[in-house]
C-alpha positions in Angstrom: 112.8 177.4 179.4 109.7 177.9 177.1 109.6 174.1 176.7 109.3 173.8 180.5 106.2 176.0 180.4 104.8 174.0 177.5 105.3 170.8 179.5 103.7 172.2 182.7 100.7 173.6 180.7 100.2 170.2 179.0 100.3 168.4 182.4 97.9 170.8 184.0 95.5 170.6 181.1 95.4 166.8 181.1 92.9 164.7 183.0 95.1 163.3 185.8 94.7 163.3 189.6 96.1 166.3 191.5 98.7 164.1 193.2 100.0 162.7 189.9 99.9 166.2 188.3 102.0 167.7 191.1 104.5 164.9 190.8 104.7 165.4 187.0 105.1 169.2 187.4 107.8 168.6 190.1 109.6 166.2 187.8 109.5 168.6 184.9 110.8 171.5 187.0 113.5 169.3 188.6 114.5 168.0 185.1 114.7 171.6 183.8 116.9 172.7 186.7 119.2 169.7 186.2 119.3 170.2 182.4 120.2 173.9 182.9 123.1 172.8 185.1 124.2 170.4 182.4 123.7 167.4 184.8 120.8 165.6 183.1 122.7 163.1 181.0 125.4 162.4 183.6 123.0 162.2 186.5 120.5 159.9 184.9 122.3 158.0 182.2 120.2 159.5 179.4 121.6 158.9 175.9 120.0 161.9 174.1 118.0 165.0 174.9 114.8 163.1 173.8 115.5 160.0 176.1 113.9 159.8 179.5 116.1 160.2 182.5 117.1 156.6 183.4 119.0 155.3 186.4 122.4 153.9 185.9 122.2 150.5 184.2 118.8 151.2 182.8 118.2 151.7 179.1 116.0 154.3 177.5 113.1 152.8 175.6 110.8 155.4 174.1 109.3 157.2 177.0 110.3 154.6 179.6 113.4 153.0 181.0 114.2 149.3 180.8 115.8 147.5 183.8 119.1 145.7 183.1 117.3 142.3 182.8 115.2 143.5 179.9 115.7 144.9 176.4 113.7 147.5 174.5 111.5 146.0 171.8 109.5 148.6 169.8 108.8 150.8 172.8 108.2 148.2 175.6 110.7 146.4 177.9 110.7 142.6 177.4 113.0 139.7 178.4 115.7 139.0 175.8 114.3 136.9 172.8 110.7 138.2 173.2 108.8 140.3 170.7 106.3 143.1 171.0 102.9 141.6 170.3 100.4 144.5 170.2 102.0 146.1 173.3 102.7 142.9 175.2 105.9 140.8 175.5 105.5 137.6 173.6 107.8 134.6 173.9 106.3 132.7 171.0 104.6 133.7 167.8 102.5 136.8 167.4 99.3 136.5 165.4 97.9 140.0 165.2 97.2 140.7 168.9 97.3 137.0 170.0 100.5 135.6 171.4 100.8 131.9 171.1 103.5 130.1 173.1 106.6 128.5 171.6 105.7 125.8 169.0 101.9 126.6 169.4 99.8 127.3 166.4 96.9 129.6 165.7 93.5 127.8 165.4 90.1 129.6 165.1 91.4 132.6 167.0 92.9 130.6 169.8 96.3 128.9 170.3 96.8 125.1 170.0 99.5 124.0 172.4 102.4 122.0 171.0 101.3 118.4 170.2 97.7 119.4 169.6 96.3 119.9 166.1 93.7 122.3 164.7 90.7 120.7 163.2 88.0 122.8 161.6 88.9 125.8 163.8 89.0 123.8 167.1 92.1 122.5 168.9 91.9 118.8 169.4 92.3 118.2 173.1 94.1 114.9 173.0 97.7 114.7 171.7 98.0 112.3 168.8 94.5 113.1 167.5 93.8 113.3 163.8 91.3 115.5 162.0 88.8 113.3 160.3 85.6 114.6 158.6 86.2 118.0 160.2 86.1 116.4 163.7 88.8 115.4 166.1 89.5 111.7 166.2 91.1 111.4 169.6 92.3 107.8 169.1 94.2 108.8 166.0 92.8 105.7 164.4 90.6 106.0 161.3 89.4 102.6 160.1 87.4 102.2 156.9 86.0 105.8 157.1 85.2 105.6 160.8 87.0 107.1 163.8 87.7 104.3 166.3 87.5 105.0 170.0 90.6 105.1 172.2 90.3 101.5 173.3 90.0 100.1 169.8 92.2 99.1 166.9 91.5 98.7 163.2 91.1 95.0 162.3 90.2 94.0 158.8 88.4 97.3 158.1 86.5 97.4 161.5 87.1 99.1 164.8 87.5 96.4 167.4 88.3 96.5 171.1 92.1 96.1 171.4 91.8 93.7 174.4 89.3 91.4 172.7 90.6 91.6 169.1 90.9 88.3 167.2 94.4 86.8 167.0 94.5 87.1 163.3 94.4 90.9 163.2 
């Protein structure tokens, strides 16, 4: 019973609204009554004395309960296959606090989507680009040290318009 008074004192001393405080105090008192009757685990599906009271089918996860469609990942409820990335569910790769989607890569503090490359800390915006002289070459064509534009081809060491290119290219 002394832990009940400790919990109530802690709630009253915290900086929460009166409505929330009354709800928390009511929950603590109700939980203590159920626990004293030996009903806590059976009534709420709790797995241990430290677990929160969870509804049937829900899984204790730290101080919360995960619904049946989610799993507990380091204290948060996430869809299956996701990881905890700095307190958020991440379905891809976690880089510190940044979650990049599946097959995306980290680039200058941002995520490059699949198919895009990182060039000098910037994601090239056109799929198939190449990084040339620390700049994105959108055409993907580098000819004799020059990035050709998207309507060109490399012909005998020069970028030429692909529609007007000589036949002998």
